[in-house]
VMD Tcl script that draws the C-alpha trace (Angstrom):
set ca {
  {-32.17 10.03 11.96}
  {-29.77 8.98 9.20}
  {-26.08 9.67 9.91}
  {-24.37 11.70 7.21}
  {-21.27 10.01 5.85}
  {-18.11 12.07 6.25}
  {-16.20 12.19 2.92}
  {-12.71 10.92 3.83}
  {-9.87 10.99 1.31}
  {-6.45 9.57 2.16}
  {-3.24 10.54 0.40}
  {-0.27 8.25 -0.20}
  {2.51 9.54 -2.45}
  {6.24 9.85 -3.03}
  {5.94 13.65 -3.27}
  {7.76 14.47 -0.04}
  {6.77 17.57 1.92}
  {9.39 20.15 0.97}
  {7.75 21.11 -2.34}
  {4.32 22.42 -3.28}
  {2.99 19.10 -4.61}
  {1.03 17.87 -1.59}
  {-0.49 21.27 -0.92}
  {-1.55 21.59 -4.56}
  {-3.22 18.17 -4.48}
  {-5.16 19.13 -1.35}
  {-6.19 22.41 -2.96}
  {-7.46 20.57 -6.03}
  {-9.48 18.21 -3.84}
  {-11.00 20.98 -1.75}
  {-11.90 22.96 -4.85}
  {-14.22 20.11 -5.85}
  {-15.35 19.02 -2.38}
  {-14.74 21.61 0.36}
  {-16.25 19.20 2.90}
  {-13.63 16.51 2.31}
  {-11.61 15.28 5.28}
  {-8.08 14.71 3.99}
  {-5.78 12.31 5.83}
  {-2.10 11.87 4.96}
  {-0.99 8.25 5.11}
  {2.52 9.22 4.00}
  {4.33 11.27 1.38}
  {7.71 9.68 2.13}
  {7.52 6.66 -0.19}
  {10.95 6.41 -1.87}
  {10.72 8.08 -5.30}
  {9.11 5.83 -7.93}
  {9.01 2.86 -5.52}
  {5.67 1.33 -6.50}
  {6.15 -1.85 -4.45}
  {6.75 0.04 -1.20}
  {3.68 2.13 -1.93}
  {1.64 -1.00 -2.57}
  {2.63 -2.55 0.75}
  {2.01 0.67 2.68}
  {-1.45 1.01 1.17}
  {-2.23 -2.62 2.03}
  {-1.19 -2.09 5.64}
  {-3.34 1.03 6.07}
  {-6.46 0.93 3.93}
  {-8.72 -1.25 6.12}
  {-8.32 1.05 9.13}
  {-10.41 3.73 7.42}
  {-14.21 3.89 7.46}
  {-16.31 2.40 4.66}
  {-16.58 4.73 1.70}
  {-13.11 6.20 2.17}
  {-11.41 7.19 -1.10}
  {-7.74 6.21 -1.12}
  {-5.69 8.48 -3.41}
  {-2.43 6.64 -4.08}
  {0.02 8.17 -6.54}
  {3.53 6.89 -7.10}
  {3.69 7.35 -10.82}
  {6.92 6.86 -12.80}
  {4.83 6.72 -15.99}
  {3.08 10.08 -15.56}
  {2.30 11.63 -18.94}
  {2.67 8.32 -20.80}
  {-0.02 5.95 -22.07}
  {-0.41 4.26 -18.66}
  {-4.04 4.37 -17.58}
  {-5.66 6.30 -14.76}
  {-7.98 4.02 -12.80}
  {-10.61 3.88 -10.09}
  {-10.85 0.65 -8.10}
  {-13.86 -0.40 -6.06}
  {-12.64 -3.00 -3.58}
  {-14.50 -4.17 -0.51}
  {-15.88 -1.11 1.31}
  {-13.36 1.31 -0.15}
  {-12.46 3.19 -3.33}
  {-8.99 3.71 -4.77}
  {-7.71 6.24 -7.30}
  {-4.30 6.20 -8.98}
  {-2.18 5.03 -11.90}
  {-2.49 1.55 -13.40}
  {1.11 0.55 -12.72}
  {0.81 -2.25 -10.15}
  {0.33 0.02 -7.15}
  {-2.93 -1.75 -6.26}
  {-1.55 -5.29 -6.67}
  {-1.97 -6.27 -3.01}
  {-5.46 -4.73 -2.93}
  {-6.47 -6.91 -5.89}
  {-5.19 -9.98 -4.04}
  {-6.84 -9.05 -0.73}
  {-10.15 -8.05 -2.36}
  {-10.64 -10.53 -5.23}
  {-14.16 -9.31 -6.05}
  {-12.89 -5.81 -6.84}
  {-13.88 -3.84 -9.93}
  {-11.52 -1.57 -11.87}
  {-12.56 1.30 -14.12}
  {-10.40 3.09 -16.69}
  {-10.77 6.83 -16.08}
  {-11.61 8.41 -19.43}
  {-14.27 11.02 -18.53}
  {-12.20 14.18 -18.95}
  {-15.01 16.40 -17.68}
  {-13.88 15.48 -14.16}
  {-10.27 16.65 -14.76}
  {-8.85 20.08 -14.09}
  {-8.62 22.23 -17.25}
  {-5.57 21.53 -19.45}
  {-3.98 18.82 -17.26}
  {-0.22 18.99 -16.93}
  {1.68 16.03 -18.39}
  {3.89 16.00 -15.29}
  {1.34 16.38 -12.48}
  {-1.61 14.04 -12.94}
  {-1.84 13.80 -9.15}
  {-3.16 17.36 -9.02}
  {-4.95 17.60 -12.35}
  {-6.55 14.16 -12.79}
  {-6.40 11.98 -9.69}
  {-7.24 14.71 -7.14}
  {-10.46 15.92 -8.80}
  {-11.51 12.34 -9.52}
  {-10.99 11.39 -5.86}
  {-12.90 14.47 -4.74}
  {-15.78 13.70 -7.08}
  {-15.95 10.13 -5.81}
  {-16.08 11.46 -2.24}
  {-19.24 13.38 -3.20}
  {-20.99 10.13 -4.06}
  {-20.48 9.87 -7.82}
  {-20.25 6.19 -8.76}
  {-17.03 4.68 -10.16}
  {-18.90 3.69 -13.32}
  {-19.23 7.37 -14.21}
  {-15.52 7.75 -14.86}
  {-15.06 5.18 -17.60}
  {-15.33 1.56 -18.70}
  {-14.82 -1.53 -16.58}
  {-11.50 -3.28 -17.31}
  {-10.12 -6.68 -16.34}
  {-6.48 -6.39 -17.38}
  {-5.05 -4.23 -14.59}
  {-1.28 -4.04 -14.33}
  {0.15 -6.11 -11.47}
  {3.74 -6.66 -10.39}
  {4.90 -10.22 -9.81}
  {4.41 -11.44 -6.24}
  {6.27 -14.40 -4.85}
  {4.39 -17.57 -3.92}
  {7.30 -18.67 -1.71}
  {8.44 -17.04 1.56}
  {10.10 -13.73 0.73}
  {10.93 -10.37 2.31}
  {8.38 -8.00 0.77}
  {9.11 -4.83 2.74}
  {11.67 -3.26 5.07}
  {10.20 -0.61 7.33}
  {11.64 2.56 8.85}
  {13.01 0.62 11.83}
  {14.73 -2.03 9.72}
  {12.18 -4.76 10.43}
  {12.04 -7.24 7.57}
  {8.40 -8.00 6.72}
  {7.85 -11.31 4.97}
  {4.85 -12.50 2.99}
  {4.23 -15.28 5.54}
  {0.71 -15.08 6.98}
  {-0.84 -16.97 9.86}
  {-2.86 -19.22 7.59}
  {0.40 -20.52 6.09}
  {2.07 -21.00 9.44}
  {1.92 -23.96 11.83}
  {3.43 -22.86 15.16}
  {3.00 -26.37 16.60}
  {5.88 -27.60 14.45}
  {8.43 -25.27 16.11}
  {9.48 -23.55 12.89}
  {12.71 -21.74 12.16}
  {13.52 -19.18 9.52}
  {16.72 -19.01 7.50}
  {17.64 -15.66 5.96}
  {21.04 -14.83 4.47}
  {22.44 -17.96 6.14}
  {21.29 -16.81 9.56}
  {18.84 -18.88 11.59}
  {15.92 -17.21 13.39}
  {14.34 -19.60 15.87}
  {13.17 -17.20 18.59}
  {9.54 -16.09 18.38}
  {8.24 -13.26 20.57}
  {4.89 -11.55 21.13}
  {6.21 -7.99 21.29}
  {9.46 -6.21 20.45}
  {10.52 -5.63 24.05}
  {10.40 -9.37 24.74}
  {13.29 -10.01 22.38}
  {16.66 -10.89 23.97}
  {19.33 -8.22 23.31}
  {21.03 -8.37 19.91}
  {18.95 -11.37 18.86}
  {17.14 -11.81 15.58}
  {13.54 -12.74 16.36}
  {10.31 -13.40 14.51}
  {7.15 -11.54 15.47}
  {3.68 -11.11 14.01}
  {3.52 -7.52 12.85}
  {0.54 -5.19 12.78}
  {0.07 -5.68 9.02}
  {-0.60 -9.38 9.58}
  {2.72 -10.69 8.28}
  {5.63 -12.39 10.03}
  {8.48 -9.94 10.63}
  {12.14 -10.45 11.42}
  {13.29 -7.93 14.02}
  {16.02 -7.01 16.50}
  {15.05 -5.07 19.61}
  {16.38 -1.53 19.21}
  {18.34 -2.24 16.04}
  {17.85 -2.77 12.32}
  {17.38 -6.41 11.41}
  {17.87 -5.50 7.75}
  {21.33 -4.06 8.43}
  {22.36 -6.98 10.61}
  {21.22 -9.46 7.97}
  {22.32 -7.41 4.98}
  {18.80 -8.06 3.72}
  {16.76 -6.30 1.06}
  {13.31 -6.61 -0.42}
  {12.98 -9.75 -2.52}
  {15.41 -11.85 -0.50}
  {14.14 -15.40 0.03}
  {13.14 -16.73 3.44}
  {13.47 -20.46 4.09}
  {10.81 -21.75 6.47}
  {11.73 -24.98 8.25}
  {10.25 -27.07 11.02}
  {11.79 -29.59 13.42}
  {10.32 -32.34 11.30}
  {12.14 -31.01 8.25}
  {9.00 -30.08 6.37}
}
mol new
graphics top color blue
foreach p $ca { graphics top sphere $p radius 0.5 }
foreach p [lrange $ca 0 end-1] q [lrange $ca 1 end] { graphics top cylinder $p $q radius 0.2 }
display resetview
C-alpha cells in the first residue's frame, strides 16, 4: 500500500506574532489546501534582516521531510519589481522573494532550479502591494503542496539575487543566546594542528564538545548544531563579551603558524 505524502509547509518570516499577518498567511494557505500541515520555524527574524533569515532557513530546512514547501518571506522590496520565485533544491521546495534570502540554499544545493513566479492565476484576487506573503507566496506554497510542479508557475531563471558571502573565516550569525556562529565548517578545519581563533583581539584556544563543558567565563569554540564552528561562553553572551557583530572577521591560526 502506497503511503500518502503529508503536505507540509513551513513558515519563516519577520512578521512577529502580535499582528494579524501570520494568521492571514495561514488562512490563505488553508483556503487553497485545507489538508496542509503548517509548521512555524520562526516569525521573530529582525525586521528586513534577510541575512538572518537566510541563515535560519539553512539551519532548519533539512530537518523536514522530502517534499516540504518552505515559505520564507522577509521582504523589504515588497510591491517593487523584485521577483517572486519558487526554488527546487534537493528534496525540498522554497517560495519567497528573490532578494538573496535563499543564498545559502543555492550554495548548499548547487543543482537547484529557480522559477520566476508569473502565473497570476495562482494568486489571490487583487493582490495587495504591501502583503505579498498572504496574496502571492501563500497560495503559491499551498498549490505546490498539492503536487503542482514548480514549472507551472513561470520560467526557469539563472540570475537569482544573492548577497555576498565571505570566503574567509567570518561571523555569519549571532543567535538568541549570544553564540557567534562562524562560516568555518569541518571540511575546512584540521583539529590535529591545535588551532586557535582570534576575534576582536581575543584568543579562543579552548575547544569543547558541549556547552556545559566550558570553564566558567571562558570563551570557547564548539561545533554547533547547524554544522558551523561557534564561539560561546557557558551561561553568557559571547557576542557581548567580544563586542562582536555579524560580519566580523575570525582569524584561524594553528601552532605551526599556518
